[in-house]
N, CA, C and O atoms as CSV, one atom per row, in Angstrom:
chain,resi,resn,atom,element,x,y,z
A,1,MET,N,N,134.378,74.564,50.829
A,1,MET,CA,C,133.867,74.747,49.488
A,1,MET,C,C,132.502,75.415,49.580
A,1,MET,O,O,131.656,75.010,50.377
A,2,ASP,N,N,132.297,76.419,48.775
A,2,ASP,CA,C,131.009,77.103,48.726
A,2,ASP,C,C,130.165,76.511,47.609
A,2,ASP,O,O,130.598,76.442,46.458
A,3,ILE,N,N,128.969,76.088,47.955
A,3,ILE,CA,C,128.035,75.596,46.944
A,3,ILE,C,C,126.718,76.338,47.103
A,3,ILE,O,O,126.312,76.694,48.210
A,4,MET,N,N,126.060,76.562,45.971
A,4,MET,CA,C,124.806,77.298,45.985
A,4,MET,C,C,123.684,76.363,46.429
A,4,MET,O,O,123.434,75.339,45.792
A,5,THR,N,N,123.011,76.717,47.517
A,5,THR,CA,C,121.901,75.905,48.014
A,5,THR,C,C,120.551,76.505,47.658
A,5,THR,O,O,119.535,75.810,47.679
A,6,LYS,N,N,120.535,77.786,47.332
A,6,LYS,CA,C,119.304,78.395,46.837
A,6,LYS,C,C,119.641,79.622,46.020
A,6,LYS,O,O,120.690,80.245,46.188
A,7,GLU,N,N,118.717,79.952,45.127
A,7,GLU,CA,C,118.868,81.095,44.246
A,7,GLU,C,C,117.573,81.902,44.330
A,7,GLU,O,O,116.482,81.340,44.235
A,8,ILE,N,N,117.691,83.197,44.505
A,8,ILE,CA,C,116.523,84.074,44.590
A,8,ILE,C,C,116.576,85.028,43.410
A,8,ILE,O,O,117.548,85.764,43.238
A,9,ASP,N,N,115.518,85.010,42.594
A,9,ASP,CA,C,115.514,85.887,41.429
A,9,ASP,C,C,114.988,87.281,41.789
A,9,ASP,O,O,114.706,87.554,42.956
A,10,GLN,N,N,114.859,88.150,40.805
A,10,GLN,CA,C,114.438,89.527,41.040
A,10,GLN,C,C,113.014,89.637,41.574
A,10,GLN,O,O,112.666,90.630,42.212
A,11,LEU,N,N,112.205,88.640,41.322
A,11,LEU,CA,C,110.825,88.635,41.825
A,11,LEU,C,C,110.714,87.895,43.156
A,11,LEU,O,O,109.612,87.623,43.632
A,12,GLU,N,N,111.867,87.569,43.757
A,12,GLU,CA,C,111.977,86.872,45.037
A,12,GLU,C,C,111.456,85.438,45.005
A,12,GLU,O,O,111.045,84.902,46.035
A,13,ASN,N,N,111.474,84.812,43.820
A,13,ASN,CA,C,111.168,83.391,43.702
A,13,ASN,C,C,112.427,82.619,44.084
A,13,ASN,O,O,113.533,82.999,43.700
A,14,ILE,N,N,112.260,81.551,44.831
A,14,ILE,CA,C,113.394,80.780,45.338
A,14,ILE,C,C,113.480,79.437,44.624
A,14,ILE,O,O,112.488,78.716,44.518
A,15,THR,N,N,114.670,79.106,44.135
A,15,THR,CA,C,114.987,77.786,43.602
A,15,THR,C,C,115.982,77.154,44.561
A,15,THR,O,O,117.003,77.760,44.886
A,16,LYS,N,N,115.688,75.922,45.023
A,16,LYS,CA,C,116.567,75.240,45.976
A,16,LYS,C,C,117.374,74.151,45.272
A,16,LYS,O,O,116.902,73.518,44.327
A,17,TYR,N,N,118.606,73.947,45.755
A,17,TYR,CA,C,119.502,72.935,45.219
A,17,TYR,C,C,119.970,72.031,46.348
A,17,TYR,O,O,120.378,72.512,47.405
A,18,GLU,N,N,119.911,70.711,46.126
A,18,GLU,CA,C,120.413,69.738,47.088
A,18,GLU,C,C,121.536,68.954,46.415
A,18,GLU,O,O,121.485,68.687,45.214
A,19,TYR,N,N,122.556,68.586,47.206
A,19,TYR,CA,C,123.747,67.930,46.670
A,19,TYR,C,C,124.013,66.623,47.393
A,19,TYR,O,O,123.617,66.442,48.545
A,20,ASP,N,N,124.698,65.703,46.696
A,20,ASP,CA,C,125.152,64.486,47.365
A,20,ASP,C,C,126.516,64.740,48.008
A,20,ASP,O,O,127.030,65.856,47.944
A,21,LYS,N,N,127.099,63.722,48.621
A,21,LYS,CA,C,128.363,63.917,49.344
A,21,LYS,C,C,129.543,64.194,48.421
A,21,LYS,O,O,130.602,64.616,48.885
A,22,MET,N,N,129.372,63.960,47.101
A,22,MET,CA,C,130.422,64.273,46.128
A,22,MET,C,C,130.191,65.635,45.462
A,22,MET,O,O,130.873,65.991,44.501
A,23,PHE,N,N,129.212,66.393,45.991
A,23,PHE,CA,C,128.860,67.730,45.505
A,23,PHE,C,C,128.242,67.726,44.110
A,23,PHE,O,O,128.306,68.730,43.400
A,24,ASN,N,N,127.648,66.611,43.717
A,24,ASN,CA,C,126.837,66.573,42.500
A,24,ASN,C,C,125.441,67.067,42.868
A,24,ASN,O,O,124.964,66.821,43.976
A,25,ILE,N,N,124.793,67.757,41.949
A,25,ILE,CA,C,123.411,68.171,42.219
A,25,ILE,C,C,122.554,66.919,42.311
A,25,ILE,O,O,122.550,66.091,41.400
A,26,LYS,N,N,121.830,66.785,43.412
A,26,LYS,CA,C,120.966,65.635,43.649
A,26,LYS,C,C,119.509,65.980,43.313
A,26,LYS,O,O,118.765,65.144,42.799
A,27,LYS,N,N,119.113,67.234,43.614
A,27,LYS,CA,C,117.722,67.628,43.404
A,27,LYS,C,C,117.652,69.134,43.208
A,27,LYS,O,O,118.340,69.894,43.889
A,28,VAL,N,N,116.802,69.561,42.259
A,28,VAL,CA,C,116.535,70.981,42.033
A,28,VAL,C,C,115.040,71.183,42.224
A,28,VAL,O,O,114.225,70.537,41.564
A,29,ILE,N,N,114.688,72.087,43.133
A,29,ILE,CA,C,113.279,72.363,43.431
A,29,ILE,C,C,112.972,73.766,42.929
A,29,ILE,O,O,113.545,74.745,43.408
A,30,LEU,N,N,112.069,73.856,41.967
A,30,LEU,CA,C,111.706,75.135,41.370
A,30,LEU,C,C,110.734,75.898,42.263
A,30,LEU,O,O,110.089,75.306,43.128
A,31,PRO,N,N,110.626,77.214,42.055
A,31,PRO,CA,C,109.816,78.058,42.946
A,31,PRO,C,C,108.367,77.597,43.142
A,31,PRO,O,O,107.833,77.708,44.245
A,32,ASN,N,N,107.736,77.088,42.103
A,32,ASN,CA,C,106.329,76.691,42.247
A,32,ASN,C,C,106.146,75.386,43.012
A,32,ASN,O,O,105.012,74.973,43.257
A,33,ASN,N,N,107.252,74.720,43.398
A,33,ASN,CA,C,107.165,73.449,44.129
A,33,ASN,C,C,107.879,73.473,45.479
A,33,ASN,O,O,108.049,72.422,46.096
A,34,ILE,N,N,108.296,74.632,45.946
A,34,ILE,CA,C,109.063,74.749,47.189
A,34,ILE,C,C,108.304,74.155,48.378
A,34,ILE,O,O,108.882,73.391,49.151
A,35,GLU,N,N,107.050,74.485,48.535
A,35,GLU,CA,C,106.291,74.013,49.700
A,35,GLU,C,C,106.124,72.498,49.690
A,35,GLU,O,O,106.115,71.872,50.750
A,36,LYS,N,N,105.992,71.902,48.512
A,36,LYS,CA,C,105.806,70.452,48.391
A,36,LYS,C,C,107.131,69.702,48.344
A,36,LYS,O,O,107.146,68.475,48.437
A,37,GLU,N,N,108.253,70.423,48.199
A,37,GLU,CA,C,109.593,69.827,48.085
A,37,GLU,C,C,109.688,68.875,46.899
A,37,GLU,O,O,110.413,67.882,46.960
A,38,ILE,N,N,108.960,69.167,45.817
A,38,ILE,CA,C,108.978,68.353,44.606
A,38,ILE,C,C,109.954,68.984,43.623
A,38,ILE,O,O,109.945,70.200,43.431
A,39,GLY,N,N,110.796,68.164,43.000
A,39,GLY,CA,C,111.749,68.716,42.052
A,39,GLY,C,C,112.321,67.673,41.116
A,39,GLY,O,O,111.904,66.515,41.117
A,40,ARG,N,N,113.282,68.102,40.319
A,40,ARG,CA,C,113.971,67.205,39.399
A,40,ARG,C,C,115.099,66.510,40.155
A,40,ARG,O,O,115.899,67.154,40.835
A,41,ILE,N,N,115.147,65.182,40.024
A,41,ILE,CA,C,116.130,64.366,40.728
A,41,ILE,C,C,117.185,63.897,39.723
A,41,ILE,O,O,116.861,63.511,38.599
A,42,TYR,N,N,118.443,63.936,40.143
A,42,TYR,CA,C,119.564,63.532,39.300
A,42,TYR,C,C,120.264,62.329,39.912
A,42,TYR,O,O,120.473,62.269,41.123
A,43,GLU,N,N,120.628,61.361,39.052
A,43,GLU,CA,C,121.436,60.220,39.465
A,43,GLU,C,C,122.683,60.198,38.589
A,43,GLU,O,O,122.647,60.612,37.430
A,44,TYR,N,N,123.788,59.710,39.157
A,44,TYR,CA,C,125.078,59.776,38.476
A,44,TYR,C,C,125.762,58.427,38.391
A,44,TYR,O,O,125.624,57.585,39.277
A,45,TYR,N,N,126.514,58.233,37.295
A,45,TYR,CA,C,127.499,57.163,37.191
A,45,TYR,C,C,128.675,57.560,38.076
A,45,TYR,O,O,128.772,58.712,38.498
A,46,PRO,N,N,129.566,56.619,38.359
A,46,PRO,CA,C,130.805,57.029,39.026
A,46,PRO,C,C,131.519,58.090,38.170
A,46,PRO,O,O,131.351,58.123,36.951
A,47,PHE,N,N,132.273,58.910,38.785
A,47,PHE,CA,C,133.029,59.981,38.139
A,47,PHE,C,C,132.134,61.094,37.598
A,47,PHE,O,O,132.503,61.783,36.647
A,48,HIS,N,N,130.954,61.272,38.204
A,48,HIS,CA,C,130.120,62.461,38.034
A,48,HIS,C,C,129.395,62.593,36.696
A,48,HIS,O,O,128.907,63.682,36.393
A,49,ASN,N,N,129.304,61.560,35.899
A,49,ASN,CA,C,128.524,61.636,34.674
A,49,ASN,C,C,127.061,61.363,34.994
A,49,ASN,O,O,126.750,60.439,35.746
A,50,VAL,N,N,126.159,62.165,34.426
A,50,VAL,CA,C,124.728,62.011,34.703
A,50,VAL,C,C,124.227,60.697,34.123
A,50,VAL,O,O,124.405,60.423,32.936
A,51,LEU,N,N,123.602,59.891,34.964
A,51,LEU,CA,C,123.002,58.628,34.566
A,51,LEU,C,C,121.577,58.866,34.094
A,51,LEU,O,O,121.189,58.418,33.015
A,52,LYS,N,N,120.790,59.581,34.917
A,52,LYS,CA,C,119.414,59.898,34.538
A,52,LYS,C,C,118.895,61.057,35.343
A,52,LYS,O,O,119.401,61.361,36.423
A,53,THR,N,N,117.875,61.707,34.806
A,53,THR,CA,C,117.154,62.744,35.520
A,53,THR,C,C,115.689,62.342,35.538
A,53,THR,O,O,115.205,61.671,34.627
A,54,GLU,N,N,114.997,62.754,36.574
A,54,GLU,CA,C,113.607,62.365,36.741
A,54,GLU,C,C,112.853,63.504,37.430
A,54,GLU,O,O,113.323,64.066,38.419
A,55,ASP,N,N,111.679,63.833,36.890
A,55,ASP,CA,C,110.839,64.829,37.545
A,55,ASP,C,C,109.990,64.128,38.582
A,55,ASP,O,O,109.149,63.297,38.242
A,56,ALA,N,N,110.205,64.460,39.854
A,56,ALA,CA,C,109.437,63.852,40.943
A,56,ALA,C,C,108.064,64.496,41.015
A,56,ALA,O,O,107.896,65.675,40.703
A,57,GLU,N,N,107.100,63.715,41.426
A,57,GLU,CA,C,105.744,64.256,41.579
A,57,GLU,C,C,105.230,64.005,42.967
A,57,GLU,O,O,104.105,64.387,43.287
């Protein structure tokens, strides 16, 4: 299965994506936080429904 682990825009800014073992997005790190590895964290109910999202600092 191919999953997107990073996205590079036209200005060469990188957005990183991390996944859990069920291929749900676990964390999204925006370009301005790449070096610090800070991003939005996702938690899920069983069967892939989003339980909560949290901006990590």
